[in-house]
Chimera marker file (.cmm) of the C-alpha trace (Angstrom):
<marker_set name="trace">
<marker id="1" x="18.044" y="-4.260" z="-33.882" r="1" g="1" b="0" radius="0.5"/>
<marker id="2" x="16.867" y="-0.825" z="-32.739" r="1" g="1" b="0" radius="0.5"/>
<marker id="3" x="13.836" y="-2.358" z="-31.056" r="1" g="1" b="0" radius="0.5"/>
<marker id="4" x="15.993" y="-4.758" z="-29.044" r="1" g="1" b="0" radius="0.5"/>
<marker id="5" x="18.288" y="-1.932" z="-27.996" r="1" g="1" b="0" radius="0.5"/>
<marker id="6" x="15.329" y="0.244" z="-26.911" r="1" g="1" b="0" radius="0.5"/>
<marker id="7" x="13.819" y="-2.697" z="-25.048" r="1" g="1" b="0" radius="0.5"/>
<marker id="8" x="17.154" y="-3.302" z="-23.317" r="1" g="1" b="0" radius="0.5"/>
<marker id="9" x="17.318" y="0.361" z="-22.268" r="1" g="1" b="0" radius="0.5"/>
<marker id="10" x="13.767" y="0.266" z="-20.949" r="1" g="1" b="0" radius="0.5"/>
<marker id="11" x="14.362" y="-2.885" z="-18.901" r="1" g="1" b="0" radius="0.5"/>
<marker id="12" x="17.649" y="-1.488" z="-17.573" r="1" g="1" b="0" radius="0.5"/>
<marker id="13" x="15.933" y="1.713" z="-16.515" r="1" g="1" b="0" radius="0.5"/>
<marker id="14" x="13.150" y="-0.159" z="-14.733" r="1" g="1" b="0" radius="0.5"/>
<marker id="15" x="15.627" y="-2.386" z="-12.894" r="1" g="1" b="0" radius="0.5"/>
<marker id="16" x="17.699" y="0.652" z="-11.918" r="1" g="1" b="0" radius="0.5"/>
<marker id="17" x="14.649" y="2.586" z="-10.673" r="1" g="1" b="0" radius="0.5"/>
<marker id="18" x="13.331" y="-0.352" z="-8.667" r="1" g="1" b="0" radius="0.5"/>
<marker id="19" x="16.707" y="-0.674" z="-6.918" r="1" g="1" b="0" radius="0.5"/>
<marker id="20" x="16.458" y="2.999" z="-5.897" r="1" g="1" b="0" radius="0.5"/>
<marker id="21" x="13.042" y="2.570" z="-4.320" r="1" g="1" b="0" radius="0.5"/>
<marker id="22" x="12.725" y="4.120" z="-0.835" r="1" g="1" b="0" radius="0.5"/>
<marker id="23" x="11.722" y="0.716" z="0.569" r="1" g="1" b="0" radius="0.5"/>
<marker id="24" x="14.716" y="-1.647" z="0.353" r="1" g="1" b="0" radius="0.5"/>
<marker id="25" x="12.482" y="-4.705" z="0.640" r="1" g="1" b="0" radius="0.5"/>
<marker id="26" x="11.054" y="-3.797" z="-2.775" r="1" g="1" b="0" radius="0.5"/>
<marker id="27" x="14.367" y="-4.276" z="-4.580" r="1" g="1" b="0" radius="0.5"/>
<marker id="28" x="13.057" y="-7.605" z="-5.883" r="1" g="1" b="0" radius="0.5"/>
<marker id="29" x="9.879" y="-5.988" z="-7.166" r="1" g="1" b="0" radius="0.5"/>
<marker id="30" x="8.690" y="-7.434" z="-10.456" r="1" g="1" b="0" radius="0.5"/>
<marker id="31" x="6.693" y="-5.808" z="-13.240" r="1" g="1" b="0" radius="0.5"/>
<marker id="32" x="3.559" y="-7.236" z="-11.647" r="1" g="1" b="0" radius="0.5"/>
<marker id="33" x="4.397" y="-5.900" z="-8.201" r="1" g="1" b="0" radius="0.5"/>
<marker id="34" x="4.227" y="-7.501" z="-4.795" r="1" g="1" b="0" radius="0.5"/>
<marker id="35" x="0.865" y="-8.441" z="-3.337" r="1" g="1" b="0" radius="0.5"/>
<marker id="36" x="0.209" y="-7.867" z="0.351" r="1" g="1" b="0" radius="0.5"/>
<marker id="37" x="-2.751" y="-9.361" z="2.156" r="1" g="1" b="0" radius="0.5"/>
<marker id="38" x="-4.027" y="-7.337" z="5.098" r="1" g="1" b="0" radius="0.5"/>
<marker id="39" x="-6.212" y="-9.301" z="7.494" r="1" g="1" b="0" radius="0.5"/>
<marker id="40" x="-7.919" y="-8.294" z="10.735" r="1" g="1" b="0" radius="0.5"/>
<marker id="41" x="-9.407" y="-11.131" z="12.806" r="1" g="1" b="0" radius="0.5"/>
<marker id="42" x="-11.869" y="-10.902" z="15.682" r="1" g="1" b="0" radius="0.5"/>
<marker id="43" x="-10.067" y="-12.956" z="18.310" r="1" g="1" b="0" radius="0.5"/>
<marker id="44" x="-12.518" y="-12.182" z="21.092" r="1" g="1" b="0" radius="0.5"/>
<marker id="45" x="-13.947" y="-15.028" z="23.137" r="1" g="1" b="0" radius="0.5"/>
<marker id="46" x="-17.624" y="-15.238" z="23.947" r="1" g="1" b="0" radius="0.5"/>
<marker id="47" x="-18.711" y="-11.930" z="22.382" r="1" g="1" b="0" radius="0.5"/>
<marker id="48" x="-21.406" y="-13.203" z="20.033" r="1" g="1" b="0" radius="0.5"/>
<marker id="49" x="-23.870" y="-10.558" z="21.227" r="1" g="1" b="0" radius="0.5"/>
<marker id="50" x="-21.464" y="-7.620" z="20.704" r="1" g="1" b="0" radius="0.5"/>
<marker id="51" x="-19.682" y="-7.482" z="17.331" r="1" g="1" b="0" radius="0.5"/>
<marker id="52" x="-16.324" y="-5.878" z="16.732" r="1" g="1" b="0" radius="0.5"/>
<marker id="53" x="-16.870" y="-3.143" z="14.122" r="1" g="1" b="0" radius="0.5"/>
<marker id="54" x="-14.073" y="-2.265" z="11.690" r="1" g="1" b="0" radius="0.5"/>
<marker id="55" x="-13.826" y="0.499" z="9.089" r="1" g="1" b="0" radius="0.5"/>
<marker id="56" x="-10.728" y="0.986" z="6.897" r="1" g="1" b="0" radius="0.5"/>
<marker id="57" x="-9.446" y="3.468" z="4.321" r="1" g="1" b="0" radius="0.5"/>
<marker id="58" x="-6.250" y="4.084" z="2.382" r="1" g="1" b="0" radius="0.5"/>
<marker id="59" x="-4.010" y="7.139" z="2.620" r="1" g="1" b="0" radius="0.5"/>
<marker id="60" x="-5.425" y="8.322" z="-0.706" r="1" g="1" b="0" radius="0.5"/>
<marker id="61" x="-8.906" y="8.529" z="0.897" r="1" g="1" b="0" radius="0.5"/>
<marker id="62" x="-9.974" y="5.316" z="-0.798" r="1" g="1" b="0" radius="0.5"/>
<marker id="63" x="-12.635" y="4.058" z="1.593" r="1" g="1" b="0" radius="0.5"/>
<marker id="64" x="-12.555" y="0.257" z="1.481" r="1" g="1" b="0" radius="0.5"/>
<marker id="65" x="-15.524" y="-0.059" z="3.798" r="1" g="1" b="0" radius="0.5"/>
<marker id="66" x="-16.300" y="-1.813" z="6.978" r="1" g="1" b="0" radius="0.5"/>
<marker id="67" x="-17.933" y="-4.781" z="8.631" r="1" g="1" b="0" radius="0.5"/>
<marker id="68" x="-19.267" y="-6.008" z="11.912" r="1" g="1" b="0" radius="0.5"/>
<marker id="69" x="-17.124" y="-8.996" z="12.876" r="1" g="1" b="0" radius="0.5"/>
<marker id="70" x="-18.501" y="-11.733" z="15.054" r="1" g="1" b="0" radius="0.5"/>
<marker id="71" x="-16.187" y="-14.010" z="17.018" r="1" g="1" b="0" radius="0.5"/>
<marker id="72" x="-13.671" y="-15.637" z="14.620" r="1" g="1" b="0" radius="0.5"/>
<marker id="73" x="-14.695" y="-13.514" z="11.596" r="1" g="1" b="0" radius="0.5"/>
<marker id="74" x="-12.079" y="-11.665" z="9.589" r="1" g="1" b="0" radius="0.5"/>
<marker id="75" x="-11.874" y="-8.638" z="7.314" r="1" g="1" b="0" radius="0.5"/>
<marker id="76" x="-9.356" y="-9.170" z="4.525" r="1" g="1" b="0" radius="0.5"/>
<marker id="77" x="-8.189" y="-7.181" z="1.503" r="1" g="1" b="0" radius="0.5"/>
<marker id="78" x="-5.190" y="-7.144" z="-0.810" r="1" g="1" b="0" radius="0.5"/>
<marker id="79" x="-2.990" y="-4.324" z="-2.017" r="1" g="1" b="0" radius="0.5"/>
<marker id="80" x="-0.315" y="-4.452" z="-4.672" r="1" g="1" b="0" radius="0.5"/>
<marker id="81" x="2.864" y="-2.395" z="-4.669" r="1" g="1" b="0" radius="0.5"/>
<marker id="82" x="4.565" y="-1.618" z="-7.920" r="1" g="1" b="0" radius="0.5"/>
<marker id="83" x="7.313" y="0.624" z="-9.170" r="1" g="1" b="0" radius="0.5"/>
<marker id="84" x="4.623" y="2.602" z="-10.996" r="1" g="1" b="0" radius="0.5"/>
<marker id="85" x="2.501" y="3.672" z="-8.024" r="1" g="1" b="0" radius="0.5"/>
<marker id="86" x="3.088" y="5.200" z="-4.595" r="1" g="1" b="0" radius="0.5"/>
<marker id="87" x="3.093" y="2.976" z="-1.528" r="1" g="1" b="0" radius="0.5"/>
<marker id="88" x="-0.406" y="2.944" z="-0.025" r="1" g="1" b="0" radius="0.5"/>
<marker id="89" x="-1.039" y="3.150" z="3.678" r="1" g="1" b="0" radius="0.5"/>
<marker id="90" x="-4.155" y="1.753" z="5.314" r="1" g="1" b="0" radius="0.5"/>
<marker id="91" x="-5.612" y="2.731" z="8.651" r="1" g="1" b="0" radius="0.5"/>
<marker id="92" x="-8.558" y="1.156" z="10.398" r="1" g="1" b="0" radius="0.5"/>
<marker id="93" x="-10.849" y="2.242" z="13.164" r="1" g="1" b="0" radius="0.5"/>
<marker id="94" x="-12.081" y="-0.482" z="15.488" r="1" g="1" b="0" radius="0.5"/>
<marker id="95" x="-15.142" y="-0.084" z="17.684" r="1" g="1" b="0" radius="0.5"/>
<marker id="96" x="-15.973" y="-2.415" z="20.541" r="1" g="1" b="0" radius="0.5"/>
<marker id="97" x="-18.928" y="-1.372" z="22.673" r="1" g="1" b="0" radius="0.5"/>
<marker id="98" x="-18.070" y="2.283" z="23.506" r="1" g="1" b="0" radius="0.5"/>
<marker id="99" x="-14.343" y="1.948" z="22.931" r="1" g="1" b="0" radius="0.5"/>
<marker id="100" x="-12.692" y="3.073" z="19.674" r="1" g="1" b="0" radius="0.5"/>
<marker id="101" x="-9.143" y="2.599" z="18.473" r="1" g="1" b="0" radius="0.5"/>
<marker id="102" x="-7.536" y="3.774" z="15.236" r="1" g="1" b="0" radius="0.5"/>
<marker id="103" x="-4.365" y="2.068" z="14.007" r="1" g="1" b="0" radius="0.5"/>
<marker id="104" x="-2.151" y="1.680" z="10.955" r="1" g="1" b="0" radius="0.5"/>
<marker id="105" x="-3.150" y="-1.684" z="9.515" r="1" g="1" b="0" radius="0.5"/>
<marker id="106" x="-0.538" y="-1.750" z="6.749" r="1" g="1" b="0" radius="0.5"/>
<marker id="107" x="3.125" y="-0.785" z="6.953" r="1" g="1" b="0" radius="0.5"/>
<marker id="108" x="5.466" y="-2.191" z="4.302" r="1" g="1" b="0" radius="0.5"/>
<marker id="109" x="8.541" y="-2.811" z="6.527" r="1" g="1" b="0" radius="0.5"/>
<marker id="110" x="6.521" y="-4.908" z="8.995" r="1" g="1" b="0" radius="0.5"/>
<marker id="111" x="4.848" y="-7.042" z="6.359" r="1" g="1" b="0" radius="0.5"/>
<marker id="112" x="7.840" y="-7.759" z="4.169" r="1" g="1" b="0" radius="0.5"/>
<marker id="113" x="9.673" y="-10.593" z="5.899" r="1" g="1" b="0" radius="0.5"/>
<marker id="114" x="7.575" y="-13.356" z="4.363" r="1" g="1" b="0" radius="0.5"/>
<marker id="115" x="9.164" y="-15.169" z="1.434" r="1" g="1" b="0" radius="0.5"/>
<marker id="116" x="5.876" y="-16.187" z="-0.179" r="1" g="1" b="0" radius="0.5"/>
<marker id="117" x="4.440" y="-14.504" z="-3.286" r="1" g="1" b="0" radius="0.5"/>
<marker id="118" x="1.678" y="-12.964" z="-1.159" r="1" g="1" b="0" radius="0.5"/>
<marker id="119" x="2.971" y="-11.269" z="1.945" r="1" g="1" b="0" radius="0.5"/>
<marker id="120" x="0.798" y="-11.147" z="5.032" r="1" g="1" b="0" radius="0.5"/>
<marker id="121" x="0.068" y="-8.317" z="7.403" r="1" g="1" b="0" radius="0.5"/>
<marker id="122" x="-2.292" y="-9.811" z="9.989" r="1" g="1" b="0" radius="0.5"/>
<marker id="123" x="-3.946" y="-8.454" z="13.108" r="1" g="1" b="0" radius="0.5"/>
<marker id="124" x="-5.665" y="-10.463" z="15.824" r="1" g="1" b="0" radius="0.5"/>
<marker id="125" x="-7.868" y="-8.230" z="17.958" r="1" g="1" b="0" radius="0.5"/>
<marker id="126" x="-8.589" y="-9.482" z="21.468" r="1" g="1" b="0" radius="0.5"/>
<marker id="127" x="-10.109" y="-8.059" z="24.613" r="1" g="1" b="0" radius="0.5"/>
<marker id="128" x="-6.648" y="-7.094" z="25.929" r="1" g="1" b="0" radius="0.5"/>
<marker id="129" x="-5.274" y="-5.572" z="22.730" r="1" g="1" b="0" radius="0.5"/>
<marker id="130" x="-4.061" y="-5.876" z="19.157" r="1" g="1" b="0" radius="0.5"/>
<marker id="131" x="-1.623" y="-8.601" z="18.097" r="1" g="1" b="0" radius="0.5"/>
<marker id="132" x="0.456" y="-8.483" z="14.904" r="1" g="1" b="0" radius="0.5"/>
<marker id="133" x="1.870" y="-11.295" z="12.757" r="1" g="1" b="0" radius="0.5"/>
<marker id="134" x="3.370" y="-11.526" z="9.289" r="1" g="1" b="0" radius="0.5"/>
<marker id="135" x="2.994" y="-15.320" z="9.181" r="1" g="1" b="0" radius="0.5"/>
<marker id="136" x="-0.167" y="-15.932" z="11.277" r="1" g="1" b="0" radius="0.5"/>
<marker id="137" x="1.804" y="-18.336" z="13.482" r="1" g="1" b="0" radius="0.5"/>
<marker id="138" x="3.791" y="-15.967" z="15.679" r="1" g="1" b="0" radius="0.5"/>
<marker id="139" x="1.632" y="-13.245" z="17.238" r="1" g="1" b="0" radius="0.5"/>
<marker id="140" x="3.106" y="-10.310" z="19.183" r="1" g="1" b="0" radius="0.5"/>
<marker id="141" x="1.022" y="-7.883" z="21.181" r="1" g="1" b="0" radius="0.5"/>
<marker id="142" x="1.504" y="-4.490" z="19.573" r="1" g="1" b="0" radius="0.5"/>
<marker id="143" x="-0.741" y="-2.271" z="21.686" r="1" g="1" b="0" radius="0.5"/>
<marker id="144" x="-3.748" y="-2.235" z="24.015" r="1" g="1" b="0" radius="0.5"/>
<marker id="145" x="-7.196" y="-0.779" z="23.530" r="1" g="1" b="0" radius="0.5"/>
<marker id="146" x="-6.304" y="2.028" z="25.910" r="1" g="1" b="0" radius="0.5"/>
<marker id="147" x="-3.041" y="3.992" z="25.860" r="1" g="1" b="0" radius="0.5"/>
<link id1="1" id2="2" r="1" g="1" b="0" radius="0.2"/>
<link id1="2" id2="3" r="1" g="1" b="0" radius="0.2"/>
<link id1="3" id2="4" r="1" g="1" b="0" radius="0.2"/>
<link id1="4" id2="5" r="1" g="1" b="0" radius="0.2"/>
<link id1="5" id2="6" r="1" g="1" b="0" radius="0.2"/>
<link id1="6" id2="7" r="1" g="1" b="0" radius="0.2"/>
<link id1="7" id2="8" r="1" g="1" b="0" radius="0.2"/>
<link id1="8" id2="9" r="1" g="1" b="0" radius="0.2"/>
<link id1="9" id2="10" r="1" g="1" b="0" radius="0.2"/>
<link id1="10" id2="11" r="1" g="1" b="0" radius="0.2"/>
<link id1="11" id2="12" r="1" g="1" b="0" radius="0.2"/>
<link id1="12" id2="13" r="1" g="1" b="0" radius="0.2"/>
<link id1="13" id2="14" r="1" g="1" b="0" radius="0.2"/>
<link id1="14" id2="15" r="1" g="1" b="0" radius="0.2"/>
<link id1="15" id2="16" r="1" g="1" b="0" radius="0.2"/>
<link id1="16" id2="17" r="1" g="1" b="0" radius="0.2"/>
<link id1="17" id2="18" r="1" g="1" b="0" radius="0.2"/>
<link id1="18" id2="19" r="1" g="1" b="0" radius="0.2"/>
<link id1="19" id2="20" r="1" g="1" b="0" radius="0.2"/>
<link id1="20" id2="21" r="1" g="1" b="0" radius="0.2"/>
<link id1="21" id2="22" r="1" g="1" b="0" radius="0.2"/>
<link id1="22" id2="23" r="1" g="1" b="0" radius="0.2"/>
<link id1="23" id2="24" r="1" g="1" b="0" radius="0.2"/>
<link id1="24" id2="25" r="1" g="1" b="0" radius="0.2"/>
<link id1="25" id2="26" r="1" g="1" b="0" radius="0.2"/>
<link id1="26" id2="27" r="1" g="1" b="0" radius="0.2"/>
<link id1="27" id2="28" r="1" g="1" b="0" radius="0.2"/>
<link id1="28" id2="29" r="1" g="1" b="0" radius="0.2"/>
<link id1="29" id2="30" r="1" g="1" b="0" radius="0.2"/>
<link id1="30" id2="31" r="1" g="1" b="0" radius="0.2"/>
<link id1="31" id2="32" r="1" g="1" b="0" radius="0.2"/>
<link id1="32" id2="33" r="1" g="1" b="0" radius="0.2"/>
<link id1="33" id2="34" r="1" g="1" b="0" radius="0.2"/>
<link id1="34" id2="35" r="1" g="1" b="0" radius="0.2"/>
<link id1="35" id2="36" r="1" g="1" b="0" radius="0.2"/>
<link id1="36" id2="37" r="1" g="1" b="0" radius="0.2"/>
<link id1="37" id2="38" r="1" g="1" b="0" radius="0.2"/>
<link id1="38" id2="39" r="1" g="1" b="0" radius="0.2"/>
<link id1="39" id2="40" r="1" g="1" b="0" radius="0.2"/>
<link id1="40" id2="41" r="1" g="1" b="0" radius="0.2"/>
<link id1="41" id2="42" r="1" g="1" b="0" radius="0.2"/>
<link id1="42" id2="43" r="1" g="1" b="0" radius="0.2"/>
<link id1="43" id2="44" r="1" g="1" b="0" radius="0.2"/>
<link id1="44" id2="45" r="1" g="1" b="0" radius="0.2"/>
<link id1="45" id2="46" r="1" g="1" b="0" radius="0.2"/>
<link id1="46" id2="47" r="1" g="1" b="0" radius="0.2"/>
<link id1="47" id2="48" r="1" g="1" b="0" radius="0.2"/>
<link id1="48" id2="49" r="1" g="1" b="0" radius="0.2"/>
<link id1="49" id2="50" r="1" g="1" b="0" radius="0.2"/>
<link id1="50" id2="51" r="1" g="1" b="0" radius="0.2"/>
<link id1="51" id2="52" r="1" g="1" b="0" radius="0.2"/>
<link id1="52" id2="53" r="1" g="1" b="0" radius="0.2"/>
<link id1="53" id2="54" r="1" g="1" b="0" radius="0.2"/>
<link id1="54" id2="55" r="1" g="1" b="0" radius="0.2"/>
<link id1="55" id2="56" r="1" g="1" b="0" radius="0.2"/>
<link id1="56" id2="57" r="1" g="1" b="0" radius="0.2"/>
<link id1="57" id2="58" r="1" g="1" b="0" radius="0.2"/>
<link id1="58" id2="59" r="1" g="1" b="0" radius="0.2"/>
<link id1="59" id2="60" r="1" g="1" b="0" radius="0.2"/>
<link id1="60" id2="61" r="1" g="1" b="0" radius="0.2"/>
<link id1="61" id2="62" r="1" g="1" b="0" radius="0.2"/>
<link id1="62" id2="63" r="1" g="1" b="0" radius="0.2"/>
<link id1="63" id2="64" r="1" g="1" b="0" radius="0.2"/>
<link id1="64" id2="65" r="1" g="1" b="0" radius="0.2"/>
<link id1="65" id2="66" r="1" g="1" b="0" radius="0.2"/>
<link id1="66" id2="67" r="1" g="1" b="0" radius="0.2"/>
<link id1="67" id2="68" r="1" g="1" b="0" radius="0.2"/>
<link id1="68" id2="69" r="1" g="1" b="0" radius="0.2"/>
<link id1="69" id2="70" r="1" g="1" b="0" radius="0.2"/>
<link id1="70" id2="71" r="1" g="1" b="0" radius="0.2"/>
<link id1="71" id2="72" r="1" g="1" b="0" radius="0.2"/>
<link id1="72" id2="73" r="1" g="1" b="0" radius="0.2"/>
<link id1="73" id2="74" r="1" g="1" b="0" radius="0.2"/>
<link id1="74" id2="75" r="1" g="1" b="0" radius="0.2"/>
<link id1="75" id2="76" r="1" g="1" b="0" radius="0.2"/>
<link id1="76" id2="77" r="1" g="1" b="0" radius="0.2"/>
<link id1="77" id2="78" r="1" g="1" b="0" radius="0.2"/>
<link id1="78" id2="79" r="1" g="1" b="0" radius="0.2"/>
<link id1="79" id2="80" r="1" g="1" b="0" radius="0.2"/>
<link id1="80" id2="81" r="1" g="1" b="0" radius="0.2"/>
<link id1="81" id2="82" r="1" g="1" b="0" radius="0.2"/>
<link id1="82" id2="83" r="1" g="1" b="0" radius="0.2"/>
<link id1="83" id2="84" r="1" g="1" b="0" radius="0.2"/>
<link id1="84" id2="85" r="1" g="1" b="0" radius="0.2"/>
<link id1="85" id2="86" r="1" g="1" b="0" radius="0.2"/>
<link id1="86" id2="87" r="1" g="1" b="0" radius="0.2"/>
<link id1="87" id2="88" r="1" g="1" b="0" radius="0.2"/>
<link id1="88" id2="89" r="1" g="1" b="0" radius="0.2"/>
<link id1="89" id2="90" r="1" g="1" b="0" radius="0.2"/>
<link id1="90" id2="91" r="1" g="1" b="0" radius="0.2"/>
<link id1="91" id2="92" r="1" g="1" b="0" radius="0.2"/>
<link id1="92" id2="93" r="1" g="1" b="0" radius="0.2"/>
<link id1="93" id2="94" r="1" g="1" b="0" radius="0.2"/>
<link id1="94" id2="95" r="1" g="1" b="0" radius="0.2"/>
<link id1="95" id2="96" r="1" g="1" b="0" radius="0.2"/>
<link id1="96" id2="97" r="1" g="1" b="0" radius="0.2"/>
<link id1="97" id2="98" r="1" g="1" b="0" radius="0.2"/>
<link id1="98" id2="99" r="1" g="1" b="0" radius="0.2"/>
<link id1="99" id2="100" r="1" g="1" b="0" radius="0.2"/>
<link id1="100" id2="101" r="1" g="1" b="0" radius="0.2"/>
<link id1="101" id2="102" r="1" g="1" b="0" radius="0.2"/>
<link id1="102" id2="103" r="1" g="1" b="0" radius="0.2"/>
<link id1="103" id2="104" r="1" g="1" b="0" radius="0.2"/>
<link id1="104" id2="105" r="1" g="1" b="0" radius="0.2"/>
<link id1="105" id2="106" r="1" g="1" b="0" radius="0.2"/>
<link id1="106" id2="107" r="1" g="1" b="0" radius="0.2"/>
<link id1="107" id2="108" r="1" g="1" b="0" radius="0.2"/>
<link id1="108" id2="109" r="1" g="1" b="0" radius="0.2"/>
<link id1="109" id2="110" r="1" g="1" b="0" radius="0.2"/>
<link id1="110" id2="111" r="1" g="1" b="0" radius="0.2"/>
<link id1="111" id2="112" r="1" g="1" b="0" radius="0.2"/>
<link id1="112" id2="113" r="1" g="1" b="0" radius="0.2"/>
<link id1="113" id2="114" r="1" g="1" b="0" radius="0.2"/>
<link id1="114" id2="115" r="1" g="1" b="0" radius="0.2"/>
<link id1="115" id2="116" r="1" g="1" b="0" radius="0.2"/>
<link id1="116" id2="117" r="1" g="1" b="0" radius="0.2"/>
<link id1="117" id2="118" r="1" g="1" b="0" radius="0.2"/>
<link id1="118" id2="119" r="1" g="1" b="0" radius="0.2"/>
<link id1="119" id2="120" r="1" g="1" b="0" radius="0.2"/>
<link id1="120" id2="121" r="1" g="1" b="0" radius="0.2"/>
<link id1="121" id2="122" r="1" g="1" b="0" radius="0.2"/>
<link id1="122" id2="123" r="1" g="1" b="0" radius="0.2"/>
<link id1="123" id2="124" r="1" g="1" b="0" radius="0.2"/>
<link id1="124" id2="125" r="1" g="1" b="0" radius="0.2"/>
<link id1="125" id2="126" r="1" g="1" b="0" radius="0.2"/>
<link id1="126" id2="127" r="1" g="1" b="0" radius="0.2"/>
<link id1="127" id2="128" r="1" g="1" b="0" radius="0.2"/>
<link id1="128" id2="129" r="1" g="1" b="0" radius="0.2"/>
<link id1="129" id2="130" r="1" g="1" b="0" radius="0.2"/>
<link id1="130" id2="131" r="1" g="1" b="0" radius="0.2"/>
<link id1="131" id2="132" r="1" g="1" b="0" radius="0.2"/>
<link id1="132" id2="133" r="1" g="1" b="0" radius="0.2"/>
<link id1="133" id2="134" r="1" g="1" b="0" radius="0.2"/>
<link id1="134" id2="135" r="1" g="1" b="0" radius="0.2"/>
<link id1="135" id2="136" r="1" g="1" b="0" radius="0.2"/>
<link id1="136" id2="137" r="1" g="1" b="0" radius="0.2"/>
<link id1="137" id2="138" r="1" g="1" b="0" radius="0.2"/>
<link id1="138" id2="139" r="1" g="1" b="0" radius="0.2"/>
<link id1="139" id2="140" r="1" g="1" b="0" radius="0.2"/>
<link id1="140" id2="141" r="1" g="1" b="0" radius="0.2"/>
<link id1="141" id2="142" r="1" g="1" b="0" radius="0.2"/>
<link id1="142" id2="143" r="1" g="1" b="0" radius="0.2"/>
<link id1="143" id2="144" r="1" g="1" b="0" radius="0.2"/>
<link id1="144" id2="145" r="1" g="1" b="0" radius="0.2"/>
<link id1="145" id2="146" r="1" g="1" b="0" radius="0.2"/>
<link id1="146" id2="147" r="1" g="1" b="0" radius="0.2"/>
</marker_set>
């Protein structure tokens, strides 16, 4: 009986703590966490001779590496949020010819409106700027290469 009572207290505490999380969209967070997929797609047209170079890292200085993306290629990684770990942030630096642009690739509030088990945070990079989508159907231009 003591074990059941202790288990009940533990589960109650976890549920209470998850409801007090600074990100309200995480109130339905499970023990396994919520998985977010971050995806950056080269949406350029006719740039096969000049790749789009991407390099990304987390806020905890976890370098996740980079790639040279040809037309239509993507760079994708997953992150999992849980009540046990701090919310990571990911920033990426894009290089196209001599132009560079650094941006926040992952922000929880933007990527949380999807109802699927894996939430998407997608970027489509084009010649005129960076487009964001959390469903990969509706793209909105977020910013240009130049300020």
